[in-house]
C-alpha positions as CSV (number, residue, x, y, z in Angstrom):
1,X,-17.2,26.6,27.8
2,X,-16.1,30.7,28.1
3,X,-19.7,30.5,30.5
4,X,-18.4,27.7,32.8
5,X,-17.5,29.1,35.7
6,X,-15.9,26.4,37.4
7,X,-12.5,24.2,35.9
8,X,-14.7,21.2,36.8
9,X,-17.7,22.4,34.7
10,X,-15.4,23.1,31.6
11,X,-14.0,19.6,31.8
12,X,-17.1,18.1,32.5
13,X,-18.7,19.9,29.3
14,X,-15.4,19.1,27.3
15,X,-15.9,15.3,28.0
16,X,-19.4,14.8,26.9
17,X,-18.7,17.7,23.9
18,X,-15.3,16.3,22.7
19,X,-14.2,20.6,23.4
20,X,-11.1,20.9,25.4
21,X,-10.9,24.7,25.8
22,X,-12.2,27.9,24.6
23,X,-10.1,29.8,21.8
24,X,-10.5,33.7,21.1
25,X,-10.2,32.2,17.3
26,X,-13.9,31.7,17.9
27,X,-14.5,35.2,17.7
28,X,-13.1,36.4,13.7
29,X,-16.6,36.0,11.4
30,X,-14.9,34.0,8.9
31,X,-13.5,31.4,11.0
32,X,-15.2,27.9,10.3
33,X,-14.7,26.3,14.0
34,X,-15.6,22.7,11.8
35,X,-13.8,22.7,8.6
36,X,-10.9,24.9,9.7
37,X,-9.7,22.4,12.6
38,X,-8.2,19.6,10.2
39,X,-8.6,16.0,11.5
40,X,-5.5,13.7,11.6
41,X,-6.9,10.5,9.9
42,X,-3.5,8.7,11.9
43,X,-5.1,9.5,14.8
44,X,-8.3,9.1,13.5
45,X,-8.6,5.7,12.3
46,X,-5.9,3.3,13.7
47,X,-5.0,5.2,16.6
48,X,-8.6,5.8,17.6
49,X,-11.3,3.7,16.3
50,X,-9.0,0.4,15.4
51,X,-7.9,0.5,19.2
52,X,-10.9,1.5,20.5
53,X,-12.9,-1.7,18.9
54,X,-10.6,-4.3,20.4
55,X,-10.9,-2.4,24.2
56,X,-14.2,-3.3,23.2
57,X,-14.2,-6.6,22.2
58,X,-11.9,-7.7,24.8
59,X,-14.1,-6.2,27.4
60,X,-17.2,-7.2,26.6
61,X,-15.0,-11.2,26.3
62,X,-16.1,-11.7,22.8
63,X,-12.8,-13.9,22.7
64,X,-11.7,-16.8,25.0
65,X,-8.4,-17.5,26.3
66,X,-8.5,-20.1,23.3
67,X,-9.2,-17.8,20.5
68,X,-6.8,-15.3,21.3
69,X,-4.4,-18.0,20.9
70,X,-5.7,-19.2,17.9
71,X,-5.3,-15.2,16.8
72,X,-2.2,-14.8,17.1
73,X,-1.1,-18.1,15.8
74,X,-2.8,-16.5,12.4
75,X,-0.9,-13.4,13.2
76,X,2.3,-15.3,13.1
77,X,1.2,-17.4,9.8
78,X,0.4,-14.3,7.5
79,X,3.6,-13.6,5.1
80,X,3.7,-9.9,4.3
81,X,6.1,-7.7,2.0
82,X,9.7,-7.5,3.8
83,X,8.8,-3.5,4.2
84,X,5.9,-4.0,6.5
85,X,6.7,-4.2,10.2
86,X,5.0,-7.9,11.9
87,X,2.7,-7.7,14.7
88,X,3.9,-8.1,18.2
89,X,3.1,-12.4,18.4
90,X,1.2,-11.8,21.7
91,X,-1.9,-9.3,20.9
92,X,-3.6,-9.9,24.1
93,X,-0.8,-8.2,26.2
94,X,1.1,-6.0,23.5
95,X,-2.0,-4.2,21.7
96,X,-1.9,-1.7,24.8
97,X,1.4,-0.8,23.0
98,X,0.7,-0.8,19.8
99,X,1.9,1.5,17.3
100,X,0.2,3.8,14.9
101,X,1.9,1.8,12.4
102,X,0.9,-1.4,14.0
103,X,-3.0,-0.6,14.4
104,X,-2.8,-0.1,10.7
105,X,-1.4,-3.1,9.6
106,X,-3.6,-5.0,11.7
107,X,-6.5,-2.9,10.3
108,X,-5.6,-2.9,6.7
109,X,-3.9,-6.7,6.3
110,X,-4.2,-8.6,9.5
111,X,-7.6,-8.4,11.2
112,X,-9.7,-9.8,8.3
113,X,-7.5,-13.1,8.5
114,X,-7.6,-13.1,12.2
115,X,-11.1,-12.9,13.0
116,X,-13.0,-14.6,10.6
117,X,-14.5,-17.5,12.2
118,X,-13.6,-16.0,15.5
119,X,-15.0,-12.9,16.2
120,X,-18.7,-13.2,16.3
121,X,-20.4,-13.0,12.5
122,X,-22.4,-9.8,12.9
123,X,-19.3,-8.3,14.9
124,X,-16.9,-9.4,11.9
125,X,-19.2,-7.7,9.4
126,X,-19.1,-4.4,11.0
127,X,-15.2,-4.4,12.0
128,X,-14.9,-5.7,8.1
129,X,-17.0,-2.3,7.2
130,X,-14.4,-0.1,8.8
131,X,-11.8,-1.7,7.3
132,X,-13.3,-0.8,3.8
133,X,-13.2,2.3,4.9
134,X,-9.7,2.8,5.7
135,X,-9.1,0.7,2.6
136,X,-10.9,3.2,0.5
137,X,-9.5,6.4,2.3
138,X,-5.9,5.2,2.3
139,X,-5.5,5.9,-1.2
140,X,-2.4,7.8,-2.0
141,X,-4.9,9.0,-4.9
142,X,-8.3,8.6,-4.1
143,X,-11.4,9.4,-6.5
144,X,-14.1,11.6,-5.5
145,X,-16.5,8.2,-6.5
146,X,-14.2,6.3,-3.2
147,X,-14.8,8.9,-1.2
148,X,-18.3,9.1,-1.6
149,X,-18.5,5.1,-1.4
150,X,-16.2,5.6,1.8
151,X,-18.5,8.2,3.1
152,X,-21.2,5.9,2.9
153,X,-19.9,3.4,4.5
154,X,-18.5,5.2,7.5
155,X,-22.0,6.5,8.2
156,X,-22.9,2.6,8.1
157,X,-20.0,1.5,10.3
158,X,-21.3,3.9,13.3
159,X,-24.2,2.8,13.0
160,X,-23.9,-0.9,13.1
161,X,-21.5,0.3,16.2
162,X,-24.6,1.5,18.3
163,X,-26.9,-0.8,17.1
164,X,-24.2,-3.7,18.7
165,X,-22.5,-1.8,21.9
166,X,-24.8,1.0,22.6
167,X,-24.5,4.8,22.5
168,X,-22.2,5.1,25.1
169,X,-19.2,3.5,23.2
170,X,-19.9,6.2,20.2
171,X,-17.2,8.4,20.8
172,X,-16.3,11.8,19.7
173,X,-13.6,10.6,17.6
174,X,-15.7,7.9,16.0
175,X,-18.2,11.2,15.2
176,X,-15.0,12.8,13.7
177,X,-14.9,10.4,10.9
178,X,-18.2,11.5,9.0
179,X,-16.4,14.5,8.2
180,X,-13.0,12.8,6.7
181,X,-15.0,13.8,3.4
182,X,-14.3,17.1,3.6
183,X,-11.3,16.8,5.3
184,X,-9.9,15.1,1.8
185,X,-11.6,17.6,-0.5
186,X,-10.1,20.0,1.4
187,X,-6.3,18.9,1.9
188,X,-6.5,16.4,-1.0
189,X,-5.4,12.4,0.0
190,X,-4.6,11.3,3.8
191,X,-0.9,10.6,3.2
192,X,-0.3,14.1,2.0
193,X,-1.2,15.3,5.7
194,X,-1.5,12.4,7.8
195,X,0.8,12.5,10.3
196,X,3.1,9.6,9.7
197,X,5.3,11.6,8.7
198,X,5.7,13.6,11.9
199,X,5.9,10.3,14.5
200,X,8.9,9.3,12.0
201,X,10.6,12.4,12.4
202,X,10.3,12.3,16.1
203,X,11.3,9.1,16.0
204,X,14.8,10.2,14.4
205,X,14.8,13.4,16.8
206,X,14.5,11.1,20.2
207,X,17.3,8.3,18.1
208,X,19.7,11.3,17.9
209,X,22.5,11.3,21.0
210,X,23.2,14.2,23.1
211,X,24.5,15.3,26.8
212,X,21.0,15.4,27.9
213,X,22.0,19.2,27.9
214,X,21.0,22.0,25.6
215,X,19.1,19.8,23.9
216,X,17.6,21.9,21.3
217,X,20.6,23.9,20.4
218,X,22.3,20.2,19.8
219,X,19.1,18.8,17.6
220,X,19.6,22.3,15.6
221,X,23.3,21.6,15.0
222,X,23.1,18.0,13.9
223,X,19.8,19.4,11.2
224,X,21.9,22.3,10.3
225,X,25.2,19.7,9.6
226,X,23.0,17.3,7.5
227,X,21.5,20.0,5.2
228,X,25.1,21.3,4.6
229,X,26.9,17.9,3.6
230,X,23.2,17.8,1.5
231,X,24.2,20.5,-0.8
232,X,28.3,20.4,-0.3
233,X,30.1,19.9,-4.1
234,X,32.3,17.1,-3.8
235,X,34.8,16.4,-6.5
236,X,33.7,15.2,-9.4
237,X,36.6,13.6,-10.5
238,X,35.4,9.6,-10.0
239,X,32.0,10.3,-10.1
240,X,31.1,7.9,-13.1
241,X,32.7,5.6,-11.0
242,X,30.9,5.9,-7.4
243,X,28.0,8.3,-7.9
244,X,25.5,5.4,-8.6
245,X,26.7,3.3,-5.3
246,X,26.5,6.5,-3.1
247,X,22.3,7.0,-4.8
248,X,20.1,7.1,-2.3
249,X,18.1,4.3,-3.7
250,X,20.8,2.1,-4.6
251,X,19.3,2.2,-8.2
252,X,21.2,3.1,-11.2
253,X,19.4,5.8,-13.5
254,X,18.1,7.1,-10.7
255,X,17.5,10.4,-10.9
256,X,18.2,12.8,-7.6
257,X,17.2,16.4,-8.5
258,X,13.0,15.9,-9.1
259,X,11.6,17.7,-12.1
260,X,8.3,19.2,-11.4
261,X,7.9,20.6,-14.5
262,X,3.8,20.3,-15.8
263,X,5.1,17.6,-18.7
264,X,6.9,15.9,-15.8
265,X,3.6,15.4,-13.6
266,X,2.1,14.2,-17.3
267,X,5.1,11.6,-17.3
268,X,4.2,10.4,-14.2
269,X,-0.1,10.2,-14.5
270,X,0.1,8.5,-17.6
271,X,2.5,6.0,-16.2
272,X,1.0,4.9,-13.2
273,X,-2.6,4.8,-15.1
274,X,-1.2,2.3,-17.6
275,X,-2.0,-0.5,-14.4
276,X,-5.4,-0.2,-14.4
277,X,-6.6,0.7,-17.8
278,X,-8.4,-1.6,-19.8
279,X,-8.5,-2.0,-23.0
280,X,-5.6,-2.2,-23.4
281,X,-5.0,-0.4,-26.4
282,X,-3.3,2.9,-26.8
283,X,-1.7,2.3,-23.5
284,X,2.3,4.0,-24.1
285,X,4.2,1.3,-23.0
286,X,7.7,3.2,-24.0
287,X,6.7,5.6,-20.3
288,X,8.4,3.4,-17.7
289,X,9.9,6.9,-16.2
290,X,9.1,4.7,-12.5
291,X,10.6,1.9,-13.0
292,X,14.1,1.4,-11.5
293,X,16.9,-1.6,-11.9
294,X,19.5,-2.6,-9.6
295,X,23.1,-2.2,-11.0
296,X,23.8,-6.2,-10.8
297,X,22.0,-8.3,-13.4
298,X,22.4,-11.3,-14.9
299,X,23.1,-11.7,-19.0
300,X,21.3,-14.6,-20.3
301,X,20.2,-16.3,-23.3
302,X,16.5,-16.5,-23.8
303,X,15.0,-19.5,-24.6
304,X,13.4,-19.8,-28.0
305,X,9.8,-20.7,-26.5
306,X,10.0,-18.6,-24.1
307,X,10.8,-15.3,-27.1
308,X,7.9,-17.1,-28.7
309,X,6.2,-16.1,-26.4
310,X,6.8,-12.9,-26.0
311,X,6.5,-11.9,-29.4
312,X,2.8,-12.3,-28.6
313,X,2.6,-9.8,-25.8
314,X,4.9,-8.0,-27.8
315,X,2.0,-8.0,-30.5
316,X,-0.6,-7.2,-27.8
317,X,1.3,-4.0,-27.1
318,X,1.8,-2.8,-30.7
319,X,-1.1,-4.2,-32.9
320,X,-0.4,-1.5,-35.3
321,X,2.9,-3.5,-36.2
322,X,3.9,-6.9,-37.5
323,X,6.4,-8.0,-34.9
324,X,9.0,-10.9,-36.5
325,X,10.7,-12.8,-34.4
326,X,14.5,-11.9,-36.0
327,X,13.1,-8.2,-34.5
328,X,13.6,-9.9,-30.6
329,X,16.9,-9.1,-29.0
330,X,18.6,-12.9,-28.1
331,X,19.5,-12.1,-24.3
332,X,17.9,-10.7,-21.6
333,X,19.1,-8.7,-18.6
334,X,18.0,-11.1,-15.6
335,X,16.8,-8.9,-11.9
336,X,16.1,-10.4,-8.7
337,X,14.3,-7.5,-7.8
338,X,13.1,-3.9,-9.2
339,X,11.6,-0.4,-7.9
340,X,8.0,1.3,-8.8
341,X,8.7,5.1,-7.7
342,X,9.4,4.0,-3.8
343,X,8.2,0.1,-4.3
344,X,10.4,-2.1,-3.8
345,X,8.7,-5.1,-5.7
346,X,11.2,-8.7,-4.9
347,X,10.9,-12.4,-6.9
348,X,11.5,-16.0,-6.1
349,X,15.5,-15.1,-8.3
350,X,16.0,-13.0,-4.8
351,X,15.2,-15.6,-1.5
352,X,15.3,-12.4,0.6
353,X,12.4,-10.9,-1.7
354,X,9.8,-13.5,-2.7
355,X,7.4,-12.2,-0.4
356,X,7.9,-8.8,-1.3
357,X,7.2,-10.8,-5.4
358,X,3.5,-12.0,-4.7
359,X,1.5,-9.1,-6.9
360,X,-1.3,-8.1,-7.8
361,X,-2.0,-7.5,-11.6
362,X,-5.3,-7.4,-14.5
363,X,-3.4,-9.4,-17.0
364,X,-4.2,-13.3,-17.3
365,X,-7.3,-14.0,-18.8
366,X,-9.7,-17.0,-16.9
367,X,-7.9,-19.7,-18.4
368,X,-4.1,-17.8,-17.4
369,X,-2.7,-18.7,-20.5
370,X,-3.8,-16.2,-22.4
371,X,-3.9,-11.7,-22.2
372,X,-6.8,-10.1,-20.9
373,X,-7.0,-7.3,-22.9
374,X,-10.4,-5.8,-22.7
375,X,-11.7,-5.5,-19.4
376,X,-10.1,-5.1,-15.9
377,X,-10.0,-8.0,-13.1
378,X,-7.2,-8.5,-10.4
379,X,-5.1,-12.0,-10.2
380,X,-2.6,-13.1,-7.9
381,X,1.0,-14.5,-9.2
382,X,4.5,-15.2,-8.0
383,X,7.3,-13.2,-10.0
384,X,9.6,-15.7,-10.8
385,X,12.7,-12.7,-12.5
386,X,12.1,-9.5,-13.7
387,X,14.2,-8.8,-17.1
388,X,15.2,-6.0,-19.7
389,X,14.6,-7.2,-23.4
390,X,15.1,-4.6,-26.5
391,X,13.6,-5.5,-29.5
392,X,12.3,-3.4,-33.4
393,X,9.6,-2.4,-33.3
394,X,9.0,-0.7,-37.0
395,X,12.0,1.3,-37.3
396,X,12.4,1.9,-33.4
397,X,14.6,-0.4,-31.3
398,X,13.0,-0.2,-28.0
399,X,13.7,-1.5,-24.2
400,X,11.2,-2.8,-22.2
401,X,10.8,-3.9,-18.4
402,X,9.5,-7.4,-18.0
403,X,8.3,-9.5,-15.1
404,X,7.8,-13.5,-15.6
405,X,5.0,-14.5,-13.4
406,X,3.1,-17.3,-12.4
407,X,-0.5,-16.7,-11.6
408,X,-2.4,-18.2,-8.6
409,X,-5.8,-20.5,-9.6
410,X,-8.6,-18.7,-7.6
411,X,-11.1,-20.7,-5.9
412,X,-14.3,-21.0,-7.0
413,X,-15.7,-19.0,-4.2
414,X,-12.8,-17.0,-4.4
415,X,-14.2,-13.5,-3.1
416,X,-17.0,-15.2,-0.9
417,X,-15.4,-16.8,1.4
418,X,-14.2,-13.8,3.9
419,X,-15.8,-11.3,1.8
420,X,-14.4,-7.9,0.5
421,X,-11.6,-7.1,-0.1
422,X,-10.1,-10.4,1.0
423,X,-9.9,-13.1,-2.0
424,X,-9.1,-16.8,-1.9
425,X,-6.5,-19.1,-4.4
426,X,-5.9,-22.3,-4.8
427,X,-1.8,-22.7,-4.2
428,X,-1.2,-23.9,-7.6
429,X,-0.4,-22.3,-10.5
430,X,-1.9,-21.6,-14.4
431,X,0.1,-23.6,-16.7
432,X,2.6,-21.5,-18.8
433,X,1.8,-18.9,-21.7
434,X,1.9,-15.8,-23.0
435,X,-0.1,-14.4,-19.9
436,X,3.3,-15.2,-17.8
437,X,5.3,-12.4,-19.5
438,X,3.7,-9.0,-18.2
439,X,5.1,-5.9,-18.9
440,X,5.9,-3.7,-15.3
441,X,4.0,-1.3,-15.6
442,X,1.2,-3.5,-15.7
443,X,1.7,-4.3,-11.5
444,X,-1.3,-3.2,-9.6
445,X,-0.1,-3.9,-5.9
446,X,1.5,-6.3,-4.1
447,X,-0.1,-8.7,-1.7
448,X,0.3,-10.3,2.0
449,X,-0.5,-14.1,2.1
450,X,-1.3,-16.7,4.7
451,X,-2.0,-20.4,3.8
452,X,-5.2,-21.8,4.6
453,X,-6.8,-25.5,4.0
454,X,-10.5,-25.7,2.7
455,X,-11.9,-29.3,1.6
456,X,-8.4,-31.2,2.2
457,X,-6.5,-28.9,-0.2
458,X,-3.9,-26.2,0.3
459,X,-5.3,-22.7,-1.1
460,X,-3.6,-19.0,0.2
461,X,-6.0,-15.6,1.2
462,X,-4.7,-12.9,-0.6
463,X,-4.8,-9.2,1.4
464,X,-4.3,-6.7,-1.0
465,X,-1.5,-4.0,-0.3
466,X,-2.5,-0.3,-0.3
467,X,-0.9,0.9,-3.6
468,X,1.7,4.1,-3.8
469,X,0.9,6.3,-6.6
470,X,3.8,9.2,-7.1
471,X,2.9,11.9,-8.8
């Protein structure tokens, strides 16, 4: 680059190599130009390859007008949790203006459902590989095993793209996919360094009202005012009456000050592992550090039949103790929603939150009645309501939070109809049993769904939403 004599020569070399300019940092002996240049996964994966692949498909006319209309109809049919934004309906005309968040949602949630049977099979399988890569890489906690799997899938995807579309489609951005493994090993999960938070703050800055003069000064004044208000000592006279109404989450027991002690980290880590632990014995069910519930609830008497089922669940949770019916509380507090860390889970009890009440968890067995104790296998269900219940275990009085769940019957070809990560369930539920009551710590994640018809019967396609883990 430094040896190029003309600007045109520099531009041509930069276009062919992906390097835009020369930097004096290269003269430092310890400077590793590859390792020290961090790749942003937001631009690399979603504003880069996701957007590029859709453009390639449209340029090659792999979609007819009727197929594009079918894709738009499928987009509209997908039900996503309330806090996940929907895509514009006309993808053919709006895809060029998609935001990074919309491309992320298209890739991780919508695309497999919308492209199955529309995109030619070999092209669909190639794209499915990329979706799996993003599923692995976008986890807020990622193991080295998952990182190795994602790295292998990235290479497979790039080779498939070259085979299907030619070498000219392989841009420097796709080459950078193969360096994401090293970047994540250096910096941690992508959620800790990708640019989504920067883009969000750019949006906040852009929405700030100014008079178009000395904008930088006005933005800094707004920032300083917000900081001063946050640190201001307010009167404590009516704190007990009003503080919970002014909490950022609107939840009771919301701790404003974050505890970052080593003990706090270990407690959070233990809580997050409950959702994936198998077998169930040895779980500390007393740890509900990530759960917050609304201040409004319904106090109801617990049905005797339901109490008997819940006793069976308690016996599984505490096998070393004998749980008697008399040790169970007679009433429960019912909630329409709750938060696990920053994720809101809704239920059928709260009509506006039903889309956020569709969950995946390893809890029911194959018969849908008993509790799965020895192995880990995710099942899809819909939460009817959440409740808080008290029980006496030994000499202790313990309080737990449960979800009342109806579990879907899986289709006999649940995972093969669409392929990983989508599964298909029948649009009907298992009969009730002990598995209807599940400790909320066992919730793995939410899912998006779409209705479909197979062999004259209604089914639903289940797309897992990536689980948010707070440490």
